[in-house]
mmCIF file of the N, C-alpha and C atoms, coordinates in Angstrom:
data_MODEL
# 
_entry.id   MODEL 
# 
loop_
_atom_site.group_PDB 
_atom_site.id 
_atom_site.type_symbol 
_atom_site.label_atom_id 
_atom_site.label_alt_id 
_atom_site.label_comp_id 
_atom_site.label_asym_id 
_atom_site.label_entity_id 
_atom_site.label_seq_id 
_atom_site.pdbx_PDB_ins_code 
_atom_site.Cartn_x 
_atom_site.Cartn_y 
_atom_site.Cartn_z 
_atom_site.occupancy 
_atom_site.B_iso_or_equiv 
_atom_site.pdbx_formal_charge 
_atom_site.auth_seq_id 
_atom_site.auth_comp_id 
_atom_site.auth_asym_id 
_atom_site.auth_atom_id 
_atom_site.pdbx_PDB_model_num 
ATOM 1   N N  . MET A 1 1  ? -0.228 -39.721 -40.189 1.00 0.00 ? 1  MET A N  1 
ATOM 2   C CA . MET A 1 1  ? -0.010 -38.296 -40.224 1.00 0.00 ? 1  MET A CA 1 
ATOM 3   C C  . MET A 1 1  ? 1.286  -38.061 -40.919 1.00 0.00 ? 1  MET A C  1 
ATOM 4   N N  . ALA A 1 2  ? 2.042  -39.072 -41.474 1.00 0.00 ? 2  ALA A N  1 
ATOM 5   C CA . ALA A 1 2  ? 3.258  -38.823 -42.314 1.00 0.00 ? 2  ALA A CA 1 
ATOM 6   C C  . ALA A 1 2  ? 2.916  -37.959 -43.552 1.00 0.00 ? 2  ALA A C  1 
ATOM 7   N N  . ASP A 1 3  ? 1.836  -37.928 -44.013 1.00 0.00 ? 3  ASP A N  1 
ATOM 8   C CA . ASP A 1 3  ? 1.532  -37.278 -45.282 1.00 0.00 ? 3  ASP A CA 1 
ATOM 9   C C  . ASP A 1 3  ? 1.369  -35.825 -45.098 1.00 0.00 ? 3  ASP A C  1 
ATOM 10  N N  . CYS A 1 4  ? 1.646  -35.327 -43.913 1.00 0.00 ? 4  CYS A N  1 
ATOM 11  C CA . CYS A 1 4  ? 1.522  -33.801 -43.837 1.00 0.00 ? 4  CYS A CA 1 
ATOM 12  C C  . CYS A 1 4  ? 2.269  -33.180 -44.627 1.00 0.00 ? 4  CYS A C  1 
ATOM 13  N N  . THR A 1 5  ? 1.741  -32.022 -45.221 1.00 0.00 ? 5  THR A N  1 
ATOM 14  C CA . THR A 1 5  ? 2.535  -31.230 -46.131 1.00 0.00 ? 5  THR A CA 1 
ATOM 15  C C  . THR A 1 5  ? 3.404  -30.377 -45.399 1.00 0.00 ? 5  THR A C  1 
ATOM 16  N N  . GLU A 1 6  ? 4.541  -29.886 -45.969 1.00 0.00 ? 6  GLU A N  1 
ATOM 17  C CA . GLU A 1 6  ? 5.508  -29.001 -45.222 1.00 0.00 ? 6  GLU A CA 1 
ATOM 18  C C  . GLU A 1 6  ? 4.615  -27.802 -44.784 1.00 0.00 ? 6  GLU A C  1 
ATOM 19  N N  . ALA A 1 7  ? 3.920  -27.171 -45.553 1.00 0.00 ? 7  ALA A N  1 
ATOM 20  C CA . ALA A 1 7  ? 2.982  -25.965 -45.186 1.00 0.00 ? 7  ALA A CA 1 
ATOM 21  C C  . ALA A 1 7  ? 2.269  -26.228 -43.964 1.00 0.00 ? 7  ALA A C  1 
ATOM 22  N N  . ARG A 1 8  ? 1.636  -27.304 -43.862 1.00 0.00 ? 8  ARG A N  1 
ATOM 23  C CA . ARG A 1 8  ? 0.986  -27.696 -42.612 1.00 0.00 ? 8  ARG A CA 1 
ATOM 24  C C  . ARG A 1 8  ? 1.737  -27.774 -41.443 1.00 0.00 ? 8  ARG A C  1 
ATOM 25  N N  . LEU A 1 9  ? 2.857  -28.321 -41.710 1.00 0.00 ? 9  LEU A N  1 
ATOM 26  C CA . LEU A 1 9  ? 3.930  -28.613 -40.432 1.00 0.00 ? 9  LEU A CA 1 
ATOM 27  C C  . LEU A 1 9  ? 4.444  -27.215 -40.031 1.00 0.00 ? 9  LEU A C  1 
ATOM 28  N N  . ARG A 1 10 ? 4.503  -26.351 -41.039 1.00 0.00 ? 10 ARG A N  1 
ATOM 29  C CA . ARG A 1 10 ? 5.192  -24.932 -40.829 1.00 0.00 ? 10 ARG A CA 1 
ATOM 30  C C  . ARG A 1 10 ? 4.079  -24.254 -39.839 1.00 0.00 ? 10 ARG A C  1 
ATOM 31  N N  . TRP A 1 11 ? 2.795  -24.332 -40.085 1.00 0.00 ? 11 TRP A N  1 
ATOM 32  C CA . TRP A 1 11 ? 1.750  -23.933 -39.324 1.00 0.00 ? 11 TRP A CA 1 
ATOM 33  C C  . TRP A 1 11 ? 1.662  -24.397 -37.953 1.00 0.00 ? 11 TRP A C  1 
ATOM 34  N N  . ARG A 1 12 ? 1.960  -25.745 -37.949 1.00 0.00 ? 12 ARG A N  1 
ATOM 35  C CA . ARG A 1 12 ? 1.948  -26.335 -36.565 1.00 0.00 ? 12 ARG A CA 1 
ATOM 36  C C  . ARG A 1 12 ? 3.123  -26.005 -35.720 1.00 0.00 ? 12 ARG A C  1 
ATOM 37  N N  . CYS A 1 13 ? 4.292  -25.539 -36.399 1.00 0.00 ? 13 CYS A N  1 
ATOM 38  C CA . CYS A 1 13 ? 5.416  -24.993 -35.732 1.00 0.00 ? 13 CYS A CA 1 
ATOM 39  C C  . CYS A 1 13 ? 5.372  -23.617 -34.988 1.00 0.00 ? 13 CYS A C  1 
ATOM 40  N N  . ARG A 1 14 ? 4.153  -23.040 -35.371 1.00 0.00 ? 14 ARG A N  1 
ATOM 41  C CA . ARG A 1 14 ? 3.791  -21.675 -34.642 1.00 0.00 ? 14 ARG A CA 1 
ATOM 42  C C  . ARG A 1 14 ? 3.149  -22.142 -33.439 1.00 0.00 ? 14 ARG A C  1 
ATOM 43  N N  . ARG A 1 15 ? 3.931  -21.571 -32.388 1.00 0.00 ? 15 ARG A N  1 
ATOM 44  C CA . ARG A 1 15 ? 3.492  -21.792 -31.028 1.00 0.00 ? 15 ARG A CA 1 
ATOM 45  C C  . ARG A 1 15 ? 3.117  -20.581 -30.147 1.00 0.00 ? 15 ARG A C  1 
ATOM 46  N N  . GLY A 1 16 ? 3.030  -20.743 -29.028 1.00 0.00 ? 16 GLY A N  1 
ATOM 47  C CA . GLY A 1 16 ? 2.686  -19.496 -28.202 1.00 0.00 ? 16 GLY A CA 1 
ATOM 48  C C  . GLY A 1 16 ? 3.922  -18.657 -27.659 1.00 0.00 ? 16 GLY A C  1 
ATOM 49  N N  . MET A 1 17 ? 5.058  -19.240 -28.036 1.00 0.00 ? 17 MET A N  1 
ATOM 50  C CA . MET A 1 17 ? 6.430  -18.633 -27.734 1.00 0.00 ? 17 MET A CA 1 
ATOM 51  C C  . MET A 1 17 ? 7.273  -18.403 -28.805 1.00 0.00 ? 17 MET A C  1 
ATOM 52  N N  . LYS A 1 18 ? 7.732  -17.215 -29.210 1.00 0.00 ? 18 LYS A N  1 
ATOM 53  C CA . LYS A 1 18 ? 8.645  -16.970 -30.314 1.00 0.00 ? 18 LYS A CA 1 
ATOM 54  C C  . LYS A 1 18 ? 9.860  -17.714 -30.445 1.00 0.00 ? 18 LYS A C  1 
ATOM 55  N N  . GLU A 1 19 ? 10.380 -18.124 -29.183 1.00 0.00 ? 19 GLU A N  1 
ATOM 56  C CA . GLU A 1 19 ? 11.471 -19.000 -29.138 1.00 0.00 ? 19 GLU A CA 1 
ATOM 57  C C  . GLU A 1 19 ? 11.265 -20.368 -29.574 1.00 0.00 ? 19 GLU A C  1 
ATOM 58  N N  . LEU A 1 20 ? 10.184 -20.926 -29.399 1.00 0.00 ? 20 LEU A N  1 
ATOM 59  C CA . LEU A 1 20 ? 9.642  -22.194 -29.841 1.00 0.00 ? 20 LEU A CA 1 
ATOM 60  C C  . LEU A 1 20 ? 9.584  -22.157 -31.409 1.00 0.00 ? 20 LEU A C  1 
ATOM 61  N N  . ASP A 1 21 ? 8.841  -21.014 -31.751 1.00 0.00 ? 21 ASP A N  1 
ATOM 62  C CA . ASP A 1 21 ? 8.490  -20.823 -33.336 1.00 0.00 ? 21 ASP A CA 1 
ATOM 63  C C  . ASP A 1 21 ? 10.047 -20.910 -34.149 1.00 0.00 ? 21 ASP A C  1 
ATOM 64  N N  . VAL A 1 22 ? 10.924 -20.237 -33.484 1.00 0.00 ? 22 VAL A N  1 
ATOM 65  C CA . VAL A 1 22 ? 12.179 -20.016 -34.109 1.00 0.00 ? 22 VAL A CA 1 
ATOM 66  C C  . VAL A 1 22 ? 12.791 -21.557 -34.152 1.00 0.00 ? 22 VAL A C  1 
ATOM 67  N N  . LEU A 1 23 ? 12.906 -22.249 -33.021 1.00 0.00 ? 23 LEU A N  1 
ATOM 68  C CA . LEU A 1 23 ? 13.764 -23.459 -33.036 1.00 0.00 ? 23 LEU A CA 1 
ATOM 69  C C  . LEU A 1 23 ? 13.064 -24.482 -33.930 1.00 0.00 ? 23 LEU A C  1 
ATOM 70  N N  . LEU A 1 24 ? 11.623 -24.513 -33.801 1.00 0.00 ? 24 LEU A N  1 
ATOM 71  C CA . LEU A 1 24 ? 10.943 -25.651 -34.601 1.00 0.00 ? 24 LEU A CA 1 
ATOM 72  C C  . LEU A 1 24 ? 11.105 -25.287 -36.021 1.00 0.00 ? 24 LEU A C  1 
ATOM 73  N N  . GLY A 1 25 ? 10.692 -23.869 -36.404 1.00 0.00 ? 25 GLY A N  1 
ATOM 74  C CA . GLY A 1 25 ? 10.768 -23.532 -37.739 1.00 0.00 ? 25 GLY A CA 1 
ATOM 75  C C  . GLY A 1 25 ? 12.140 -23.721 -38.525 1.00 0.00 ? 25 GLY A C  1 
ATOM 76  N N  . ARG A 1 26 ? 13.128 -23.540 -37.781 1.00 0.00 ? 26 ARG A N  1 
ATOM 77  C CA . ARG A 1 26 ? 14.523 -23.724 -38.177 1.00 0.00 ? 26 ARG A CA 1 
ATOM 78  C C  . ARG A 1 26 ? 14.871 -25.116 -38.569 1.00 0.00 ? 26 ARG A C  1 
ATOM 79  N N  . TRP A 1 27 ? 14.482 -26.007 -37.541 1.00 0.00 ? 27 TRP A N  1 
ATOM 80  C CA . TRP A 1 27 ? 14.668 -27.603 -37.850 1.00 0.00 ? 27 TRP A CA 1 
ATOM 81  C C  . TRP A 1 27 ? 13.906 -28.060 -39.210 1.00 0.00 ? 27 TRP A C  1 
ATOM 82  N N  . LEU A 1 28 ? 12.618 -27.512 -39.145 1.00 0.00 ? 28 LEU A N  1 
ATOM 83  C CA . LEU A 1 28 ? 11.746 -27.786 -40.204 1.00 0.00 ? 28 LEU A CA 1 
ATOM 84  C C  . LEU A 1 28 ? 12.400 -27.460 -41.558 1.00 0.00 ? 28 LEU A C  1 
ATOM 85  N N  . GLU A 1 29 ? 12.828 -26.237 -41.796 1.00 0.00 ? 29 GLU A N  1 
ATOM 86  C CA . GLU A 1 29 ? 13.375 -25.852 -42.897 1.00 0.00 ? 29 GLU A CA 1 
ATOM 87  C C  . GLU A 1 29 ? 14.870 -26.490 -43.307 1.00 0.00 ? 29 GLU A C  1 
ATOM 88  N N  . GLN A 1 30 ? 15.724 -26.707 -42.340 1.00 0.00 ? 30 GLN A N  1 
ATOM 89  C CA . GLN A 1 30 ? 16.869 -27.279 -42.537 1.00 0.00 ? 30 GLN A CA 1 
ATOM 90  C C  . GLN A 1 30 ? 16.988 -28.816 -42.569 1.00 0.00 ? 30 GLN A C  1 
ATOM 91  N N  . CYS A 1 31 ? 16.208 -29.341 -41.817 1.00 0.00 ? 31 CYS A N  1 
ATOM 92  C CA . CYS A 1 31 ? 16.173 -30.831 -41.501 1.00 0.00 ? 31 CYS A CA 1 
ATOM 93  C C  . CYS A 1 31 ? 15.057 -31.740 -42.176 1.00 0.00 ? 31 CYS A C  1 
ATOM 94  N N  . TRP A 1 32 ? 13.988 -31.306 -42.201 1.00 0.00 ? 32 TRP A N  1 
ATOM 95  C CA . TRP A 1 32 ? 12.881 -31.897 -42.788 1.00 0.00 ? 32 TRP A CA 1 
ATOM 96  C C  . TRP A 1 32 ? 12.850 -32.583 -44.112 1.00 0.00 ? 32 TRP A C  1 
ATOM 97  N N  . PRO A 1 33 ? 13.449 -31.804 -45.046 1.00 0.00 ? 33 PRO A N  1 
ATOM 98  C CA . PRO A 1 33 ? 13.650 -32.323 -46.491 1.00 0.00 ? 33 PRO A CA 1 
ATOM 99  C C  . PRO A 1 33 ? 14.550 -33.548 -46.509 1.00 0.00 ? 33 PRO A C  1 
ATOM 100 N N  . VAL A 1 34 ? 15.585 -33.819 -45.670 1.00 0.00 ? 34 VAL A N  1 
ATOM 101 C CA . VAL A 1 34 ? 16.494 -34.884 -45.722 1.00 0.00 ? 34 VAL A CA 1 
ATOM 102 C C  . VAL A 1 34 ? 16.263 -35.920 -44.580 1.00 0.00 ? 34 VAL A C  1 
ATOM 103 N N  . ALA A 1 35 ? 15.090 -35.571 -43.774 1.00 0.00 ? 35 ALA A N  1 
ATOM 104 C CA . ALA A 1 35 ? 14.915 -36.420 -42.618 1.00 0.00 ? 35 ALA A CA 1 
ATOM 105 C C  . ALA A 1 35 ? 14.324 -37.819 -43.039 1.00 0.00 ? 35 ALA A C  1 
ATOM 106 N N  . ASP A 1 36 ? 14.769 -38.772 -42.399 1.00 0.00 ? 36 ASP A N  1 
ATOM 107 C CA . ASP A 1 36 ? 14.105 -40.176 -42.831 1.00 0.00 ? 36 ASP A CA 1 
ATOM 108 C C  . ASP A 1 36 ? 12.665 -40.398 -42.060 1.00 0.00 ? 36 ASP A C  1 
ATOM 109 N N  . ALA A 1 37 ? 11.920 -41.357 -42.525 1.00 0.00 ? 37 ALA A N  1 
ATOM 110 C CA . ALA A 1 37 ? 10.630 -41.579 -42.051 1.00 0.00 ? 37 ALA A CA 1 
ATOM 111 C C  . ALA A 1 37 ? 10.576 -41.545 -40.438 1.00 0.00 ? 37 ALA A C  1 
ATOM 112 N N  . ALA A 1 38 ? 11.313 -42.085 -39.686 1.00 0.00 ? 38 ALA A N  1 
ATOM 113 C CA . ALA A 1 38 ? 11.420 -42.348 -38.441 1.00 0.00 ? 38 ALA A CA 1 
ATOM 114 C C  . ALA A 1 38 ? 11.516 -40.849 -37.674 1.00 0.00 ? 38 ALA A C  1 
ATOM 115 N N  . ARG A 1 39 ? 12.413 -40.078 -38.264 1.00 0.00 ? 39 ARG A N  1 
ATOM 116 C CA . ARG A 1 39 ? 12.724 -38.820 -37.722 1.00 0.00 ? 39 ARG A CA 1 
ATOM 117 C C  . ARG A 1 39 ? 11.603 -37.715 -37.962 1.00 0.00 ? 39 ARG A C  1 
ATOM 118 N N  . ARG A 1 40 ? 11.048 -38.073 -39.252 1.00 0.00 ? 40 ARG A N  1 
ATOM 119 C CA . ARG A 1 40 ? 9.810  -37.150 -39.335 1.00 0.00 ? 40 ARG A CA 1 
ATOM 120 C C  . ARG A 1 40 ? 8.597  -37.473 -38.580 1.00 0.00 ? 40 ARG A C  1 
ATOM 121 N N  . ARG A 1 41 ? 8.397  -38.852 -38.156 1.00 0.00 ? 41 ARG A N  1 
ATOM 122 C CA . ARG A 1 41 ? 7.460  -39.139 -37.198 1.00 0.00 ? 41 ARG A CA 1 
ATOM 123 C C  . ARG A 1 41 ? 7.669  -38.529 -35.926 1.00 0.00 ? 41 ARG A C  1 
ATOM 124 N N  . ASP A 1 42 ? 8.938  -38.629 -35.428 1.00 0.00 ? 42 ASP A N  1 
ATOM 125 C CA . ASP A 1 42 ? 9.229  -38.112 -34.178 1.00 0.00 ? 42 ASP A CA 1 
ATOM 126 C C  . ASP A 1 42 ? 9.109  -36.550 -34.086 1.00 0.00 ? 42 ASP A C  1 
ATOM 127 N N  . PHE A 1 43 ? 9.332  -35.835 -35.221 1.00 0.00 ? 43 PHE A N  1 
ATOM 128 C CA . PHE A 1 43 ? 8.973  -34.344 -35.223 1.00 0.00 ? 43 PHE A CA 1 
ATOM 129 C C  . PHE A 1 43 ? 7.562  -34.106 -35.139 1.00 0.00 ? 43 PHE A C  1 
ATOM 130 N N  . GLU A 1 44 ? 6.734  -34.756 -35.857 1.00 0.00 ? 44 GLU A N  1 
ATOM 131 C CA . GLU A 1 44 ? 5.281  -34.699 -35.941 1.00 0.00 ? 44 GLU A CA 1 
ATOM 132 C C  . GLU A 1 44 ? 4.846  -35.032 -34.499 1.00 0.00 ? 44 GLU A C  1 
ATOM 133 N N  . TRP A 1 45 ? 5.294  -36.067 -33.882 1.00 0.00 ? 45 TRP A N  1 
ATOM 134 C CA . TRP A 1 45 ? 4.946  -36.148 -32.556 1.00 0.00 ? 45 TRP A CA 1 
ATOM 135 C C  . TRP A 1 45 ? 5.241  -35.068 -31.454 1.00 0.00 ? 45 TRP A C  1 
ATOM 136 N N  . LEU A 1 46 ? 6.386  -34.504 -31.756 1.00 0.00 ? 46 LEU A N  1 
ATOM 137 C CA . LEU A 1 46 ? 6.881  -33.425 -30.975 1.00 0.00 ? 46 LEU A CA 1 
ATOM 138 C C  . LEU A 1 46 ? 5.656  -32.135 -31.064 1.00 0.00 ? 46 LEU A C  1 
ATOM 139 N N  . LEU A 1 47 ? 5.515  -31.946 -32.307 1.00 0.00 ? 47 LEU A N  1 
ATOM 140 C CA . LEU A 1 47 ? 4.622  -30.869 -32.518 1.00 0.00 ? 47 LEU A CA 1 
ATOM 141 C C  . LEU A 1 47 ? 3.238  -31.049 -31.892 1.00 0.00 ? 47 LEU A C  1 
ATOM 142 N N  . GLU A 1 48 ? 2.910  -32.192 -31.491 1.00 0.00 ? 48 GLU A N  1 
ATOM 143 C CA . GLU A 1 48 ? 1.600  -32.520 -30.879 1.00 0.00 ? 48 GLU A CA 1 
ATOM 144 C C  . GLU A 1 48 ? 1.609  -32.341 -29.321 1.00 0.00 ? 48 GLU A C  1 
ATOM 145 N N  . GLN A 1 49 ? 2.970  -32.057 -28.872 1.00 0.00 ? 49 GLN A N  1 
ATOM 146 C CA . GLN A 1 49 ? 3.055  -31.882 -27.333 1.00 0.00 ? 49 GLN A CA 1 
ATOM 147 C C  . GLN A 1 49 ? 2.709  -30.507 -26.989 1.00 0.00 ? 49 GLN A C  1 
ATOM 148 N N  . PRO A 1 50 ? 2.377  -30.396 -25.609 1.00 0.00 ? 50 PRO A N  1 
ATOM 149 C CA . PRO A 1 50 ? 1.843  -29.013 -25.226 1.00 0.00 ? 50 PRO A CA 1 
ATOM 150 C C  . PRO A 1 50 ? 3.117  -28.091 -25.006 1.00 0.00 ? 50 PRO A C  1 
ATOM 151 N N  . ASP A 1 51 ? 2.987  -26.810 -25.262 1.00 0.00 ? 51 ASP A N  1 
ATOM 152 C CA . ASP A 1 51 ? 4.016  -25.915 -25.147 1.00 0.00 ? 51 ASP A CA 1 
ATOM 153 C C  . ASP A 1 51 ? 4.853  -25.876 -23.971 1.00 0.00 ? 51 ASP A C  1 
ATOM 154 N N  . PRO A 1 52 ? 4.236  -26.127 -22.736 1.00 0.00 ? 52 PRO A N  1 
ATOM 155 C CA . PRO A 1 52 ? 5.174  -26.125 -21.477 1.00 0.00 ? 52 PRO A CA 1 
ATOM 156 C C  . PRO A 1 52 ? 6.175  -27.300 -21.570 1.00 0.00 ? 52 PRO A C  1 
ATOM 157 N N  . ASP A 1 53 ? 5.739  -28.398 -22.151 1.00 0.00 ? 53 ASP A N  1 
ATOM 158 C CA . ASP A 1 53 ? 6.704  -29.571 -22.383 1.00 0.00 ? 53 ASP A CA 1 
ATOM 159 C C  . ASP A 1 53 ? 7.836  -29.226 -23.277 1.00 0.00 ? 53 ASP A C  1 
ATOM 160 N N  . LEU A 1 54 ? 7.388  -28.562 -24.560 1.00 0.00 ? 54 LEU A N  1 
ATOM 161 C CA . LEU A 1 54 ? 8.257  -28.285 -25.662 1.00 0.00 ? 54 LEU A CA 1 
ATOM 162 C C  . LEU A 1 54 ? 9.295  -27.140 -24.950 1.00 0.00 ? 54 LEU A C  1 
ATOM 163 N N  . ALA A 1 55 ? 8.769  -26.221 -24.239 1.00 0.00 ? 55 ALA A N  1 
ATOM 164 C CA . ALA A 1 55 ? 9.693  -25.225 -23.754 1.00 0.00 ? 55 ALA A CA 1 
ATOM 165 C C  . ALA A 1 55 ? 10.810 -25.874 -22.739 1.00 0.00 ? 55 ALA A C  1 
ATOM 166 N N  . ASP A 1 56 ? 10.245 -26.729 -21.953 1.00 0.00 ? 56 ASP A N  1 
ATOM 167 C CA . ASP A 1 56 ? 11.063 -27.367 -20.985 1.00 0.00 ? 56 ASP A CA 1 
ATOM 168 C C  . ASP A 1 56 ? 12.136 -28.355 -21.698 1.00 0.00 ? 56 ASP A C  1 
ATOM 169 N N  . TRP A 1 57 ? 11.854 -28.813 -22.767 1.00 0.00 ? 57 TRP A N  1 
ATOM 170 C CA . TRP A 1 57 ? 12.696 -29.761 -23.563 1.00 0.00 ? 57 TRP A CA 1 
ATOM 171 C C  . TRP A 1 57 ? 13.751 -28.939 -24.435 1.00 0.00 ? 57 TRP A C  1 
ATOM 172 N N  . LEU A 1 58 ? 13.093 -27.994 -24.962 1.00 0.00 ? 58 LEU A N  1 
ATOM 173 C CA . LEU A 1 58 ? 14.033 -27.113 -25.817 1.00 0.00 ? 58 LEU A CA 1 
ATOM 174 C C  . LEU A 1 58 ? 14.698 -25.958 -25.248 1.00 0.00 ? 58 LEU A C  1 
ATOM 175 N N  . MET A 1 59 ? 14.238 -25.538 -24.120 1.00 0.00 ? 59 MET A N  1 
ATOM 176 C CA . MET A 1 59 ? 14.992 -24.377 -23.523 1.00 0.00 ? 59 MET A CA 1 
ATOM 177 C C  . MET A 1 59 ? 15.368 -24.777 -22.066 1.00 0.00 ? 59 MET A C  1 
ATOM 178 N N  . GLY A 1 60 ? 14.793 -25.662 -21.427 1.00 0.00 ? 60 GLY A N  1 
ATOM 179 C CA . GLY A 1 60 ? 15.102 -26.007 -20.047 1.00 0.00 ? 60 GLY A CA 1 
ATOM 180 C C  . GLY A 1 60 ? 15.893 -27.067 -19.635 1.00 0.00 ? 60 GLY A C  1 
ATOM 181 N N  . GLY A 1 61 ? 16.609 -27.824 -20.714 1.00 0.00 ? 61 GLY A N  1 
ATOM 182 C CA . GLY A 1 61 ? 17.533 -28.804 -20.497 1.00 0.00 ? 61 GLY A CA 1 
ATOM 183 C C  . GLY A 1 61 ? 16.766 -30.279 -20.260 1.00 0.00 ? 61 GLY A C  1 
ATOM 184 N N  . ALA A 1 62 ? 15.510 -30.237 -20.019 1.00 0.00 ? 62 ALA A N  1 
ATOM 185 C CA . ALA A 1 62 ? 14.959 -31.577 -19.885 1.00 0.00 ? 62 ALA A CA 1 
ATOM 186 C C  . ALA A 1 62 ? 14.801 -32.353 -21.182 1.00 0.00 ? 62 ALA A C  1 
ATOM 187 N N  . ARG A 1 63 ? 14.633 -33.722 -21.227 1.00 0.00 ? 63 ARG A N  1 
ATOM 188 C CA . ARG A 1 63 ? 14.531 -34.498 -22.428 1.00 0.00 ? 63 ARG A CA 1 
ATOM 189 C C  . ARG A 1 63 ? 13.382 -35.464 -22.427 1.00 0.00 ? 63 ARG A C  1 
ATOM 190 N N  . PRO A 1 64 ? 12.656 -35.535 -23.588 1.00 0.00 ? 64 PRO A N  1 
ATOM 191 C CA . PRO A 1 64 ? 11.574 -36.408 -23.484 1.00 0.00 ? 64 PRO A CA 1 
ATOM 192 C C  . PRO A 1 64 ? 11.929 -37.800 -23.423 1.00 0.00 ? 64 PRO A C  1 
ATOM 193 N N  . ALA A 1 65 ? 11.169 -38.889 -22.910 1.00 0.00 ? 65 ALA A N  1 
ATOM 194 C CA . ALA A 1 65 ? 11.387 -40.282 -23.018 1.00 0.00 ? 65 ALA A CA 1 
ATOM 195 C C  . ALA A 1 65 ? 11.628 -40.829 -24.392 1.00 0.00 ? 65 ALA A C  1 
ATOM 196 N N  . GLY A 1 66 ? 12.589 -41.673 -24.519 1.00 0.00 ? 66 GLY A N  1 
ATOM 197 C CA . GLY A 1 66 ? 12.956 -42.303 -25.667 1.00 0.00 ? 66 GLY A CA 1 
ATOM 198 C C  . GLY A 1 66 ? 14.031 -41.674 -26.379 1.00 0.00 ? 66 GLY A C  1 
ATOM 199 N N  . SER A 1 67 ? 15.068 -42.502 -26.540 1.00 0.00 ? 67 SER A N  1 
ATOM 200 C CA . SER A 1 67 ? 16.274 -41.966 -27.102 1.00 0.00 ? 67 SER A CA 1 
ATOM 201 C C  . SER A 1 67 ? 16.322 -41.280 -28.522 1.00 0.00 ? 67 SER A C  1 
ATOM 202 N N  . ALA A 1 68 ? 15.513 -41.658 -29.470 1.00 0.00 ? 68 ALA A N  1 
ATOM 203 C CA . ALA A 1 68 ? 15.263 -41.034 -30.631 1.00 0.00 ? 68 ALA A CA 1 
ATOM 204 C C  . ALA A 1 68 ? 14.661 -39.641 -30.404 1.00 0.00 ? 68 ALA A C  1 
ATOM 205 N N  . ARG A 1 69 ? 13.791 -39.529 -29.565 1.00 0.00 ? 69 ARG A N  1 
ATOM 206 C CA . ARG A 1 69 ? 13.022 -38.450 -29.499 1.00 0.00 ? 69 ARG A CA 1 
ATOM 207 C C  . ARG A 1 69 ? 13.958 -37.256 -28.801 1.00 0.00 ? 69 ARG A C  1 
ATOM 208 N N  . ALA A 1 70 ? 14.666 -37.929 -27.681 1.00 0.00 ? 70 ALA A N  1 
ATOM 209 C CA . ALA A 1 70 ? 15.680 -37.105 -27.024 1.00 0.00 ? 70 ALA A CA 1 
ATOM 210 C C  . ALA A 1 70 ? 16.842 -36.690 -28.028 1.00 0.00 ? 70 ALA A C  1 
ATOM 211 N N  . ALA A 1 71 ? 17.135 -37.452 -28.868 1.00 0.00 ? 71 ALA A N  1 
ATOM 212 C CA . ALA A 1 71 ? 18.268 -37.016 -29.851 1.00 0.00 ? 71 ALA A CA 1 
ATOM 213 C C  . ALA A 1 71 ? 17.727 -35.969 -30.840 1.00 0.00 ? 71 ALA A C  1 
ATOM 214 N N  . LEU A 1 72 ? 16.482 -36.052 -31.099 1.00 0.00 ? 72 LEU A N  1 
ATOM 215 C CA . LEU A 1 72 ? 15.928 -35.082 -32.021 1.00 0.00 ? 72 LEU A CA 1 
ATOM 216 C C  . LEU A 1 72 ? 15.861 -33.594 -31.180 1.00 0.00 ? 72 LEU A C  1 
ATOM 217 N N  . VAL A 1 73 ? 15.511 -33.661 -30.016 1.00 0.00 ? 73 VAL A N  1 
ATOM 218 C CA . VAL A 1 73 ? 15.462 -32.455 -29.204 1.00 0.00 ? 73 VAL A CA 1 
ATOM 219 C C  . VAL A 1 73 ? 17.038 -31.941 -29.022 1.00 0.00 ? 73 VAL A C  1 
ATOM 220 N N  . ASP A 1 74 ? 17.721 -32.776 -28.863 1.00 0.00 ? 74 ASP A N  1 
ATOM 221 C CA . ASP A 1 74 ? 19.249 -32.260 -28.830 1.00 0.00 ? 74 ASP A CA 1 
ATOM 222 C C  . ASP A 1 74 ? 19.612 -31.748 -30.337 1.00 0.00 ? 74 ASP A C  1 
ATOM 223 N N  . ASP A 1 75 ? 19.102 -32.379 -31.343 1.00 0.00 ? 75 ASP A N  1 
ATOM 224 C CA . ASP A 1 75 ? 19.386 -31.658 -32.735 1.00 0.00 ? 75 ASP A CA 1 
ATOM 225 C C  . ASP A 1 75 ? 18.858 -30.280 -32.906 1.00 0.00 ? 75 ASP A C  1 
ATOM 226 N N  . ILE A 1 76 ? 17.611 -30.171 -32.397 1.00 0.00 ? 76 ILE A N  1 
ATOM 227 C CA . ILE A 1 76 ? 17.054 -28.909 -32.483 1.00 0.00 ? 76 ILE A CA 1 
ATOM 228 C C  . ILE A 1 76 ? 17.507 -27.910 -31.611 1.00 0.00 ? 76 ILE A C  1 
ATOM 229 N N  . VAL A 1 77 ? 17.916 -28.203 -30.416 1.00 0.00 ? 77 VAL A N  1 
ATOM 230 C CA . VAL A 1 77 ? 18.760 -27.304 -29.669 1.00 0.00 ? 77 VAL A CA 1 
ATOM 231 C C  . VAL A 1 77 ? 20.067 -26.840 -30.110 1.00 0.00 ? 77 VAL A C  1 
ATOM 232 N N  . ARG A 1 78 ? 20.870 -27.805 -30.822 1.00 0.00 ? 78 ARG A N  1 
ATOM 233 C CA . ARG A 1 78 ? 22.001 -27.429 -31.403 1.00 0.00 ? 78 ARG A CA 1 
ATOM 234 C C  . ARG A 1 78 ? 21.887 -26.378 -32.428 1.00 0.00 ? 78 ARG A C  1 
ATOM 235 N N  . ARG A 1 79 ? 20.949 -26.316 -33.129 1.00 0.00 ? 79 ARG A N  1 
ATOM 236 C CA . ARG A 1 79 ? 20.705 -25.372 -34.415 1.00 0.00 ? 79 ARG A CA 1 
ATOM 237 C C  . ARG A 1 79 ? 20.267 -24.029 -33.992 1.00 0.00 ? 79 ARG A C  1 
ATOM 238 N N  . GLN A 1 80 ? 20.173 -23.856 -32.672 1.00 0.00 ? 80 GLN A N  1 
ATOM 239 C CA . GLN A 1 80 ? 19.696 -22.432 -32.191 1.00 0.00 ? 80 GLN A CA 1 
ATOM 240 C C  . GLN A 1 80 ? 20.902 -21.580 -32.184 1.00 0.00 ? 80 GLN A C  1 
ATOM 241 N N  . ALA A 1 81 ? 22.214 -21.999 -32.299 1.00 0.00 ? 81 ALA A N  1 
ATOM 242 C CA . ALA A 1 81 ? 23.417 -21.057 -32.351 1.00 0.00 ? 81 ALA A CA 1 
ATOM 243 C C  . ALA A 1 81 ? 23.678 -20.519 -33.661 1.00 0.00 ? 81 ALA A C  1 
# 
C-alpha cells in the first residue's frame, strides 16, 4: 500500500465529517512529503480505520494502540490550531 499516490490519499482523507477531512488533509499536505516510510504506513493505516474511531482519536482525546500511531494522532491534532 506504500505506493499510493498522493491524489489517492487525498481522496481517502475525505470522510463523513468535515472536521476529519480538514485534519487529515492538512497533515497530508504538510507532512506526507517529508514523512519517512514508517510514518507513511501509519498514516495509511489510520485512513483504513472507521470514522467513529478516527473522530474519537482526533477530536475525543482517545489514542490508538501503539506508540508510533498515537504519536501520529498527536501530530495531526497539534496541527489543527
